[in-house]
C-alpha positions in Angstrom: 145.1 -112.2 35.1 143.2 -114.4 37.6 143.0 -117.3 35.2 146.8 -117.2 34.5 147.5 -116.9 38.2 145.3 -119.9 38.9 147.0 -122.0 36.3 150.4 -121.0 37.5 149.5 -122.0 41.1 148.1 -125.2 39.7 151.4 -125.9 37.9 153.4 -125.2 41.1 151.0 -127.6 43.0 151.5 -130.3 40.3 155.3 -129.9 40.6 155.2 -130.1 44.4 153.2 -133.3 44.1 155.9 -134.7 41.8 158.5 -133.7 44.5 156.5 -135.5 47.1 156.6 -138.6 44.9 160.4 -138.4 44.9 160.2 -138.1 48.7 161.8 -134.6 48.7 161.6 -132.3 51.7 160.0 -128.9 51.5 163.4 -127.3 51.4 164.6 -129.6 48.6 161.5 -129.0 46.6 161.8 -125.2 47.0 165.5 -125.4 45.9 164.7 -127.8 42.9 161.8 -125.7 41.6 163.8 -122.5 42.0 166.8 -123.8 40.2 165.2 -125.9 37.5 161.8 -124.3 36.9 162.6 -120.7 38.0 159.8 -120.7 40.6 160.3 -118.3 43.5 160.9 -120.3 46.7 158.3 -118.0 48.4 155.7 -119.2 45.9 156.6 -122.8 46.5 156.6 -122.5 50.2 153.2 -120.7 50.1 151.6 -123.4 47.9 153.2 -126.1 50.0 151.7 -124.6 53.2 148.2 -124.4 51.6 148.5 -128.1 50.6 149.5 -128.9 54.2 146.4 -127.1 55.4 144.1 -129.0 53.0 145.8 -132.4 53.5 146.8 -132.2 57.2 146.8 -136.0 57.9 148.9 -136.7 54.7 151.6 -134.2 55.6 151.7 -135.3 59.2 152.4 -138.8 58.0 154.8 -137.6 55.3 156.7 -135.5 57.9 157.0 -138.4 60.3 158.3 -140.7 57.4 160.7 -138.0 56.4 162.2 -137.6 59.9 162.2 -141.4 60.6 164.0 -142.1 57.3 166.5 -139.3 57.8 169.0 -141.6 59.6 168.4 -144.4 57.1 169.0 -142.0 54.2 172.3 -141.1 55.6 173.4 -144.7 55.8 171.8 -145.4 52.4 173.8 -142.6 50.8 177.0 -143.9 52.2 176.3 -147.4 51.0 175.2 -146.1 47.7 178.4 -144.2 47.3 180.4 -147.2 48.0 178.3 -149.4 45.7 178.5 -146.9 42.8 174.7 -146.3 42.9 173.7 -142.7 43.6 170.7 -140.4 43.6 169.6 -138.8 40.4 172.2 -136.5 39.0 171.5 -132.8 38.7 171.1 -133.2 34.9 168.5 -136.0 35.4 166.7 -133.9 37.9 166.6 -130.9 35.6 165.5 -133.1 32.7 162.7 -134.5 34.8 161.5 -131.1 36.0 161.6 -129.7 32.5 159.6 -132.7 31.2 157.0 -132.2 34.0 156.7 -128.5 33.1 156.3 -129.2 29.4 153.8 -132.0 30.1 151.8 -129.6 32.3 152.0 -126.9 29.6 150.8 -129.3 26.9 148.0 -130.5 29.2 147.0 -126.8 29.7 147.1 -126.2 26.0 144.8 -129.3 25.4 142.4 -127.9 28.0 142.3 -124.5 26.3 141.4 -126.2 23.0 138.3 -127.7 24.5 
């Protein structure tokens, strides 16, 4: 049980890291992982908080950049709408998360073979 719990937590951590790459907020990440990977938001929140504790400087900087880019994101989304360019669609997001999950699973299977 302990090993599978650890690998599950590691998978959630990996998915959170991918969310960070896509500049997602904690809430957006919790929603995306719940919807597309069937991960309980409480689990995502707990792992996120632990990552914050372990990487305090990174998350302080990330949080500052998130809040400072909030206004620019609003204007960007308005200009993207008028130019026809938009954020990833829900289907693209779902496909990306499913690929990340399957990649993580295949990496885990490779590790088990060794």
